[in-house]
Structures are given as structure tokens and as C-alpha cells.
VEXMARLO-339933 format. One record per residue: x, y, z of N, C-alpha, C in turn; residue in one letter; residue number from 1. Coordinates in pm, whole numbers. Example, Ala and Ser with C-alpha at 12.3 -4.5 7.8 and 13.67 -1.06 7.14 Angstrom:
2
ATOM/n_xx/n_yy/n_zz/ca_xx/ca_yy/ca_zz/c_xx/c_yy/c_zz/res/n
ATOM/1319/-569/780/1230/-450/780/1320/-330/780/a/1
ATOM/1285/-225/708/1367/-106/714/1290/3/787/s/2
END
This chain:
216
ATOM/n_xx/n_yy/n_zz/ca_xx/ca_yy/ca_zz/c_xx/c_yy/c_zz/res/n
ATOM/85/-120/0/0/0/0/88/123/0/m/1
ATOM/60/218/-86/144/337/-92/97/442/8/n/2
ATOM/163/555/10/133/656/111/-6/715/96/q/3
ATOM/-63/706/-23/-198/759/-43/-304/660/0/a/4
ATOM/-259/542/51/-356/441/95/-415/364/-20/g/5
ATOM/-340/351/-131/-391/285/-248/-331/146/-263/r/6
ATOM/-402/63/-337/-355/-71/-360/-229/-67/-446/v/7
ATOM/-140/-159/-424/-13/-161/-496/-34/-170/-647/a/8
ATOM/64/-125/-727/50/-113/-872/15/-241/-946/p/9
ATOM/44/-362/-887/16/-484/-960/-132/-505/-988/e/10
ATOM/-221/-429/-924/-362/-432/-959/-379/-355/-1090/y/11
ATOM/-398/-428/-1201/-401/-362/-1330/-534/-293/-1355/n/12
ATOM/-542/-220/-1464/-661/-140/-1493/-785/-227/-1511/e/13
ATOM/-769/-346/-1567/-884/-434/-1584/-942/-472/-1450/k/14
ATOM/-853/-504/-1352/-900/-541/-1219/-963/-422/-1149/e/15
ATOM/-913/-302/-1179/-963/-183/-1111/-1089/-127/-1176/r/16
ATOM/-1135/-191/-1283/-1255/-141/-1349/-1380/-174/-1268/s/17
ATOM/-1364/-265/-1170/-1476/-300/-1084/-1428/-297/-940/r/18
ATOM/-1520/-270/-849/-1485/-272/-708/-1473/-417/-661/m/19
ATOM/-1390/-438/-561/-1375/-572/-504/-1411/-568/-356/k/20
ATOM/-1499/-658/-316/-1541/-669/-176/-1482/-795/-116/l/21
ATOM/-1403/-778/-12/-1356/-892/67/-1461/-919/174/y/22
ATOM/-1507/-1043/180/-1619/-1072/270/-1622/-1220/306/f/23
ATOM/-1713/-1254/399/-1751/-1391/427/-1903/-1396/412/k/24
ATOM/-1956/-1498/345/-2100/-1501/315/-2191/-1488/436/p/25
ATOM/-2150/-1544/551/-2238/-1541/669/-2212/-1423/761/t/26
ATOM/-2119/-1335/726/-2092/-1218/810/-2205/-1117/795/s/27
ATOM/-2273/-1080/904/-2380/-981/894/-2328/-843/853/p/28
ATOM/-2205/-812/890/-2147/-683/853/-2120/-678/703/y/29
ATOM/-2069/-788/648/-2048/-794/504/-2180/-799/430/a/30
ATOM/-2280/-862/489/-2410/-868/423/-2471/-729/412/r/31
ATOM/-2453/-647/515/-2500/-508/508/-2452/-440/382/k/32
ATOM/-2324/-457/354/-2265/-393/237/-2330/-444/110/v/33
ATOM/-2350/-573/101/-2408/-632/-20/-2554/-589/-36/r/34
ATOM/-2628/-580/73/-2768/-534/67/-2771/-391/15/v/35
ATOM/-2684/-307/68/-2678/-168/21/-2644/-162/-127/v/36
ATOM/-2551/-246/-171/-2511/-247/-312/-2628/-288/-401/a/37
ATOM/-2707/-384/-355/-2825/-424/-434/-2927/-312/-436/v/38
ATOM/-2954/-253/-322/-3052/-144/-314/-3008/-25/-401/e/39
ATOM/-2878/-4/-411/-2826/108/-490/-2815/73/-638/a/40
ATOM/-2843/-52/-673/-2831/-95/-812/-2687/-105/-858/g/41
ATOM/-2595/-130/-765/-2453/-131/-797/-2387/-266/-773/l/42
ATOM/-2464/-368/-738/-2404/-497/-706/-2328/-553/-826/i/43
ATOM/-2371/-520/-946/-2305/-572/-1067/-2163/-518/-1081/y/44
ATOM/-2132/-410/-1013/-1999/-350/-1021/-1902/-404/-917/r/45
ATOM/-1949/-501/-839/-1866/-550/-729/-1834/-698/-748/i/46
ATOM/-1705/-729/-747/-1662/-867/-741/-1631/-899/-596/t/47
ATOM/-1628/-1027/-561/-1608/-1065/-422/-1492/-1162/-408/t/48
ATOM/-1435/-1162/-290/-1326/-1253/-258/-1338/-1289/-111/d/49
ATOM/-1315/-1414/-78/-1320/-1460/61/-1177/-1485/109/e/50
ATOM/-1119/-1391/180/-978/-1400/218/-957/-1478/347/p/51
ATOM/-835/-1525/371/-801/-1582/501/-789/-1468/602/p/52
ATOM/-840/-1489/722/-843/-1381/821/-748/-1402/938/l/53
ATOM/-693/-1520/950/-612/-1553/1068/-464/-1569/1037/r/54
ATOM/-422/-1511/926/-281/-1519/888/-236/-1382/839/d/55
ATOM/-163/-1310/923/-123/-1173/891/-17/-1164/781/a/56
ATOM/31/-1278/733/133/-1276/628/72/-1285/489/s/57
ATOM/-60/-1290/479/-125/-1309/349/-137/-1179/271/t/58
ATOM/-167/-1193/143/-186/-1078/55/-298/-989/106/e/59
ATOM/-403/-1048/162/-516/-969/211/-471/-868/315/f/60
ATOM/-384/-910/406/-336/-819/511/-246/-711/453/w/61
ATOM/-181/-738/342/-100/-635/279/-190/-529/216/r/62
ATOM/-301/-574/159/-395/-481/98/-474/-406/203/v/63
ATOM/-518/-479/307/-602/-422/412/-530/-435/546/n/64
ATOM/-473/-330/599/-393/-340/722/-470/-385/844/p/65
ATOM/-603/-375/843/-679/-422/959/-696/-573/958/t/66
ATOM/-685/-635/840/-705/-779/829/-846/-822/860/g/67
ATOM/-941/-728/854/-1079/-759/890/-1171/-741/770/m/68
ATOM/-1284/-809/777/-1388/-793/675/-1509/-724/738/i/69
ATOM/-1588/-658/650/-1568/-638/507/-1463/-530/479/p/70
ATOM/-1407/-540/360/-1316/-438/311/-1344/-422/162/a/71
ATOM/-1342/-300/115/-1375/-271/-25/-1260/-200/-93/l/72
ATOM/-1223/-249/-212/-1129/-177/-296/-1213/-104/-400/i/73
ATOM/-1200/26/-404/-1281/107/-495/-1225/103/-637/t/74
ATOM/-1301/163/-728/-1255/173/-868/-1118/240/-878/d/75
ATOM/-1090/332/-788/-964/406/-790/-852/336/-714/d/76
ATOM/-884/219/-656/-781/147/-582/-769/184/-437/g/77
ATOM/-856/269/-387/-857/301/-245/-915/185/-166/d/78
ATOM/-867/167/-45/-918/63/43/-1009/127/148/v/79
ATOM/-1133/80/155/-1229/132/251/-1266/17/345/v/80
ATOM/-1256/42/476/-1287/-62/574/-1398/-15/668/v/81
ATOM/-1456/-110/739/-1567/-92/834/-1698/-79/758/e/82
ATOM/-1793/-164/796/-1915/-180/718/-1993/-50/698/s/83
ATOM/-2007/31/802/-2084/154/787/-2018/252/690/n/84
ATOM/-1885/258/695/-1812/347/605/-1825/297/461/v/85
ATOM/-1813/167/443/-1828/110/308/-1968/134/255/i/86
ATOM/-2068/114/339/-2207/136/297/-2228/281/253/c/87
ATOM/-2173/373/329/-2193/514/293/-2116/547/165/e/88
ATOM/-2000/487/147/-1927/510/23/-2010/463/-97/y/89
ATOM/-2064/343/-88/-2146/290/-198/-2266/381/-221/i/90
ATOM/-2323/430/-112/-2441/515/-124/-2410/646/-196/d/91
ATOM/-2285/693/-187/-2249/815/-260/-2251/792/-411/t/92
ATOM/-2240/667/-454/-2243/633/-596/-2384/605/-645/l/93
ATOM/-2477/599/-550/-2616/567/-581/-2687/688/-640/n/94
ATOM/-2740/672/-761/-2810/783/-827/-2958/785/-792/l/95
ATOM/-3005/685/-720/-3146/680/-683/-3168/721/-539/g/96
ATOM/-3258/651/-471/-3293/681/-332/-3173/658/-240/h/97
ATOM/-3136/761/-167/-3021/753/-79/-3057/685/53/k/98
ATOM/-2972/592/95/-2992/525/223/-2935/604/339/l/99
ATOM/-2846/698/308/-2794/792/408/-2852/929/373/f/100
ATOM/-2962/968/435/-3029/1093/399/-2939/1214/419/p/101
ATOM/-2960/1315/337/-2882/1439/350/-2950/1539/441/s/102
ATOM/-3082/1531/455/-3155/1621/544/-3119/1585/688/v/103
ATOM/-3070/1681/767/-3018/1652/900/-3110/1568/989/p/104
ATOM/-3236/1604/1001/-3326/1530/1090/-3343/1386/1042/v/105
ATOM/-3360/1367/912/-3375/1233/857/-3247/1152/872/q/106
ATOM/-3134/1219/851/-3006/1150/865/-2984/1105/1009/r/107
ATOM/-3016/1192/1104/-2999/1157/1244/-3083/1036/1281/w/108
ATOM/-3207/1032/1234/-3295/919/1266/-3242/790/1201/r/109
ATOM/-3192/802/1079/-3137/684/1011/-3015/631/1086/a/110
ATOM/-2928/723/1129/-2808/681/1202/-2842/627/1340/l/111
ATOM/-2946/681/1401/-2990/630/1531/-3038/487/1518/k/112
ATOM/-3123/462/1418/-3171/325/1396/-3054/233/1361/l/113
ATOM/-2963/283/1281/-2848/203/1242/-2763/163/1362/n/114
ATOM/-2739/257/1451/-2654/228/1567/-2722/129/1661/s/115
ATOM/-2852/142/1679/-2924/48/1764/-2921/-92/1704/l/116
ATOM/-2944/-100/1574/-2943/-231/1508/-2802/-290/1508/a/117
ATOM/-2701/-206/1492/-2563/-254/1497/-2530/-314/1633/d/118
ATOM/-2588/-259/1738/-2562/-313/1871/-2621/-454/1885/s/119
ATOM/-2730/-480/1814/-2788/-615/1814/-2693/-712/1744/v/120
ATOM/-2641/-671/1629/-2546/-756/1559/-2424/-783/1648/i/121
ATOM/-2372/-678/1710/-2256/-694/1797/-2282/-789/1912/g/122
ATOM/-2401/-780/1971/-2436/-870/2081/-2444/-1015/2033/a/123
ATOM/-2503/-1035/1916/-2512/-1170/1860/-2372/-1226/1831/h/124
ATOM/-2286/-1145/1772/-2151/-1190/1739/-2076/-1231/1866/v/125
ATOM/-2089/-1151/1972/-2023/-1184/2099/-2074/-1317/2153/t/126
ATOM/-2205/-1336/2148/-2262/-1462/2197/-2215/-1582/2115/r/127
ATOM/-2214/-1566/1985/-2171/-1676/1898/-2026/-1713/1928/v/128
ATOM/-1940/-1612/1936/-1799/-1640/1963/-1778/-1704/2099/r/129
ATOM/-1853/-1658/2197/-1841/-1716/2331/-1888/-1861/2331/e/130
ATOM/-1992/-1890/2254/-2043/-2027/2247/-1950/-2121/2172/n/131
ATOM/-1858/-2063/2093/-1758/-2147/2026/-1655/-2201/2124/w/132
ATOM/-1642/-2136/2237/-1544/-2179/2337/-1591/-2308/2404/r/133
ATOM/-1499/-2386/2458/-1540/-2504/2535/-1635/-2462/2646/p/134
ATOM/-1735/-2543/2671/-1840/-2504/2765/-1786/-2463/2900/e/135
ATOM/-1682/-2530/2944/-1627/-2502/3077/-1561/-2365/3086/a/136
ATOM/-1526/-2307/2972/-1457/-2178/2974/-1545/-2064/2925/t/137
ATOM/-1670/-2090/2896/-1760/-1985/2850/-1795/-1889/2963/r/138
ATOM/-1813/-1764/2928/-1852/-1661/3025/-2005/-1652/3023/d/139
ATOM/-2070/-1724/3113/-2216/-1730/3116/-2277/-1592/3142/a/140
ATOM/-2212/-1512/3226/-2263/-1379/3256/-2260/-1290/3132/k/141
ATOM/-2154/-1301/3053/-2144/-1222/2932/-2251/-1265/2832/m/142
ATOM/-2270/-1394/2818/-2371/-1445/2725/-2509/-1393/2764/i/143
ATOM/-2540/-1396/2893/-2670/-1348/2940/-2683/-1198/2921/e/144
ATOM/-2575/-1125/2945/-2577/-980/2928/-2607/-943/2783/l/145
ATOM/-2541/-1010/2690/-2562/-979/2548/-2702/-1020/2504/e/146
ATOM/-2752/-1128/2558/-2889/-1169/2529/-2988/-1063/2577/k/147
ATOM/-2963/-1010/2697/-3049/-904/2751/-3036/-775/2669/n/148
ATOM/-2917/-750/2616/-2895/-631/2535/-2984/-636/2410/r/149
ATOM/-2989/-751/2347/-3073/-767/2229/-3219/-740/2263/v/150
ATOM/-3267/-800/2369/-3406/-780/2410/-3434/-634/2440/t/151
ATOM/-3342/-568/2509/-3359/-428/2545/-3370/-339/2422/s/152
ATOM/-3283/-363/2324/-3286/-282/2201/-3414/-309/2122/v/153
ATOM/-3452/-434/2110/-3574/-466/2036/-3697/-407/2105/l/154
ATOM/-3697/-406/2239/-3807/-342/2313/-3815/-194/2278/d/155
ATOM/-3700/-128/2273/-3696/15/2243/-3745/42/2101/a/156
ATOM/-3703/-41/2007/-3744/-22/1868/-3892/-53/1848/l/157
ATOM/-3941/-149/1924/-4083/-183/1915/-4169/-64/1957/e/158
ATOM/-4121/13/2055/-4198/125/2107/-4174/254/2030/a/159
ATOM/-4074/256/1943/-4037/376/1868/-4103/372/1730/d/160
ATOM/-4088/482/1655/-4144/485/1520/-4035/492/1413/d/161
ATOM/-3911/461/1449/-3800/471/1355/-3818/380/1234/l/162
ATOM/-3878/263/1253/-3891/171/1140/-3994/221/1038/i/163
ATOM/-4072/322/1075/-4174/375/983/-4117/477/884/d/164
ATOM/-3991/514/903/-3928/612/813/-3906/552/675/d/165
ATOM/-3886/637/573/-3849/585/441/-3722/500/452/p/166
ATOM/-3706/406/362/-3594/313/363/-3461/385/383/l/167
ATOM/-3383/339/482/-3253/398/508/-3157/291/559/n/168
ATOM/-3034/332/587/-2931/238/628/-2969/165/758/i/169
ATOM/-3045/231/842/-3088/166/966/-3174/45/941/g/170
ATOM/-3261/54/841/-3345/-61/807/-3260/-178/757/h/171
ATOM/-3160/-146/676/-3072/-251/625/-3004/-324/740/v/172
ATOM/-2949/-248/833/-2878/-308/947/-2973/-387/1035/t/173
ATOM/-3093/-334/1057/-3190/-405/1140/-3231/-536/1073/l/174
ATOM/-3253/-533/942/-3289/-655/872/-3181/-760/886/g/175
ATOM/-3055/-719/872/-2944/-813/887/-2934/-864/1030/c/176
ATOM/-2961/-777/1126/-2953/-815/1267/-3059/-920/1301/a/177
ATOM/-3181/-898/1256/-3288/-993/1286/-3267/-1125/1213/l/178
ATOM/-3201/-1119/1099/-3167/-1242/1028/-3068/-1325/1110/s/179
ATOM/-2975/-1258/1177/-2881/-1329/1264/-2957/-1394/1380/v/180
ATOM/-3057/-1323/1433/-3138/-1381/1540/-3196/-1514/1496/s/181
ATOM/-3253/-1516/1377/-3317/-1637/1326/-3215/-1747/1295/d/182
ATOM/-3100/-1707/1240/-3000/-1805/1201/-2931/-1868/1322/r/183
ATOM/-2885/-1784/1411/-2802/-1832/1522/-2879/-1875/1646/r/184
ATOM/-2997/-1813/1665/-3072/-1842/1788/-3219/-1870/1754/f/185
ATOM/-3244/-1971/1672/-3380/-1997/1623/-3481/-2034/1733/p/186
ATOM/-3434/-2080/1847/-3525/-2120/1954/-3570/-2001/2039/k/187
ATOM/-3509/-1885/2017/-3546/-1766/2094/-3652/-1688/2016/e/188
ATOM/-3770/-1684/2071/-3884/-1623/2002/-3890/-1473/2030/d/189
ATOM/-3827/-1395/1940/-3831/-1249/1957/-3959/-1189/1900/w/190
ATOM/-4028/-1264/1812/-4143/-1210/1739/-4266/-1188/1828/r/191
ATOM/-4294/-1281/1916/-4418/-1273/1992/-4426/-1148/2079/s/192
ATOM/-4312/-1103/2129/-4310/-984/2215/-4277/-857/2136/s/193
ATOM/-4256/-869/2007/-4225/-753/1923/-4302/-764/1792/h/194
ATOM/-4435/-758/1798/-4517/-780/1678/-4495/-676/1567/p/195
ATOM/-4470/-549/1604/-4447/-448/1501/-4318/-477/1425/r/196
ATOM/-4213/-511/1498/-4087/-545/1433/-4102/-670/1348/l/197
ATOM/-4177/-768/1399/-4196/-893/1325/-4269/-868/1193/a/198
ATOM/-4370/-783/1197/-4444/-752/1074/-4355/-677/976/k/199
ATOM/-4280/-581/1028/-4188/-506/941/-4086/-599/879/w/200
ATOM/-4026/-686/960/-3921/-775/911/-3974/-874/808/y/201
ATOM/-4095/-922/828/-4153/-1015/732/-4157/-954/593/e/202
ATOM/-4195/-826/586/-4201/-758/457/-4061/-724/405/a/203
ATOM/-3976/-673/492/-3843/-631/450/-3760/-750/402/f/204
ATOM/-3776/-862/467/-3695/-980/436/-3728/-1039/299/n/205
ATOM/-3837/-992/238/-3875/-1039/105/-3813/-955/-6/k/206
ATOM/-3747/-846/30/-3684/-762/-71/-3574/-841/-143/r/207
ATOM/-3554/-809/-268/-3451/-877/-345/-3314/-864/-280/e/208
ATOM/-3289/-748/-222/-3159/-726/-158/-3134/-823/-43/s/209
ATOM/-3240/-866/22/-3226/-962/132/-3222/-1106/82/m/210
ATOM/-3312/-1140/-7/-3316/-1279/-55/-3192/-1315/-134/t/211
ATOM/-3136/-1220/-208/-3021/-1251/-292/-2889/-1252/-215/s/212
ATOM/-2890/-1203/-92/-2765/-1199/-14/-2765/-1297/102/t/213
ATOM/-2871/-1374/116/-2876/-1471/227/-2787/-1590/196/y/214
ATOM/-2705/-1627/292/-2614/-1741/275/-2669/-1860/354/a/215
ATOM/-2686/-1970/287/-2736/-2092/354/-2633/-2145/453/e/216
END
């Protein structure tokens, strides 16, 4: 990577004619990016690669110093990391309905919903990683805390009207978060105590952007 933060010269012009997304199919953070790309009508401009994440000597770590996904290489060879930043970058290329509103009040509400939904994803990821540990070494208090965090956020969203706003980045993140709930914790019934969210999610989950990015 050069001083301007660009990919090394061996990336030729043909490769740079399309953006490249480093991702894992089941990562909710990477899925956010792909959903935004579909909603923006730009998914056709993005190629994907599934890099190794646990070896700092690989080419991926040379391209992306964080070694984390998602990471996007733009048409110009710039490297963009962190899902929210990547989503906003893609949205700047969107000629249609913007998922990051420019009107201050609308933008604030979109970012508020996004941050709340992101906390649900974060809680789920923490629980999943903790459950990967041998049972004897799992932090039961942490698992319960993160479970309660999810319930608390969903309770707040159920009572709020944020989901009634025009489509924005917060809806994308919430849809991905609730999908993780269903995938990773199918025995936990979040729907019965959150009927408004359940109804919203049922409709949102049928969007092409969601169905085309779901990984079995």
C-alpha cells in the first residue's frame, strides 16, 4: 500500500474497473454492504473474494492493514474498511434513493436506527464467539448480558417509530440483525413480544436485496 492508501500497482486497470469486496457469506457486517449495493443498483460493479483472516502474512493483510472484513477496494484502488463506512461510500455512488439521507433530521434518525441495530449484531456476534469456546470456559454472565442487550434494544425499537421512516441504512442493518437472530438463535422467540418489528421484518426480508444476499 502506498502513502496515499492505495492498492499496490500490480492491480491492473482491468482489475480496477470494478470494485472488489472482501467478505464472508455469513458475516452480517459484510451482508449489510451487499444489501446496500443491491438497493443502490450497484451490485453488478462489485466482485467478491473470501480472504483468510487468521494469517497476517497473506496478501489480504498487505492490501487491508486491519485484516478484517468487510473491506472494499474502490474503482480508484482506495481501500475502505468498516461496514458503515463502506455502505456510505457505496451510497455516494447511488443515483437513486439515498440510504444515508442528506436532510439533518432524517439523517440523524437513520443513524440512530443504524446504531441500535448494529448493537444487536454486535451482541449476537459476541454470543456466537463465546459459544464457540469449550463449555467449561464460556462466560455465562457475558452471554446473558448480550442476550439481555438484544431484548432491550428490540423493546426500544418496538416502542419507537423509527422503522416507519423511508428506507434507510438503519433498516438494512436491522434486517441483517434480525436475520442473525433467526440463524443463530432460532429457539429464541423475539417475534411474539415484538409484533411491530416482526411484521416489518416479514415484509423487508422479502426484498430482493435480502433474498439474494442470504447465505445458507
